C-alpha positions, 0 to 999 in steps of 0.5 A, spaced: 093 410 813 094 404 817 089 398 818 087 399 826 089 393 830 083 390 831 082 389 824 089 385 824 087 380 830 084 375 826 087 368 828 086 365 835 091 363 839 093 361 846 098 363 851 101 357 856 106 358 861 111 353 864 108 349 869 109 351 877 111 348 884 103 348 886 101 345 878 099 338 880 096 332 876 090 328 878 094 324 883 097 330 886 104 329 883 107 335 880 106 336 872 110 337 867 104 340 862 104 347 860 098 350 863 094 355 859 094 362 861 089 366 856 086 364 849 086 371 845 085 374 838 092 375 835 096 378 828 101 373 827 106 376 822 112 372 819 118 376 818 120 378 811 125 382 808 127 389 812 123 387 818 127 380 818 133 384 817 132 389 822 130 383 828 137 380 826 141 385 829 138 383 835 138 376 835 138 371 829 132 367 831 126 372 831 122 369 825 115 371 827 111 378 830 104 376 834 101 383 836 095 382 841 092 387 845 095 390 851 094 384 857 098 384 863 102 378 866 105 376 859 112 374 859 118 371 856 117 365 860 111 363 856 109 361 849 103 362 844 100 356 840 096 357 834 094 351 830 099 346 833 106 351 832 109 353 838 112 360 838 117 361 844 117 369 846 123 372 846 122 379 846 116 384 848 115 390 845 110 396 848 108 400 842 109 407 844 108 405 852 100 406 850 097 400 853 093 398 847 098 393 844 103 388 845 108 386 839 111 379 841 118 377 838 118 369 837 121 363 834 118 358 832 119 351 837 122 345 834 
């Protein structure tokens, strides 16, 4: 029996999007700072062994899977931050298209 998703979401992470043309600083100048989209609970799983080998067939850069509850609006232009570590979203998987969870296949940003 597998553990329900909700029991695995034990890390508090933040999703950011790149700044858009309407994002300005206090002086009205365009900002280069990433904009917080949402704080959420996530399961952050470094890929090892067979999982990493399977992911490497898609791309050698996938190092981490981040599982979150299903949420509209998450896309590949965004990053996920956890304890100062930033993860670039490379692929988004919708398991069984059930609208229950998203799996974000990521690589750690340097």
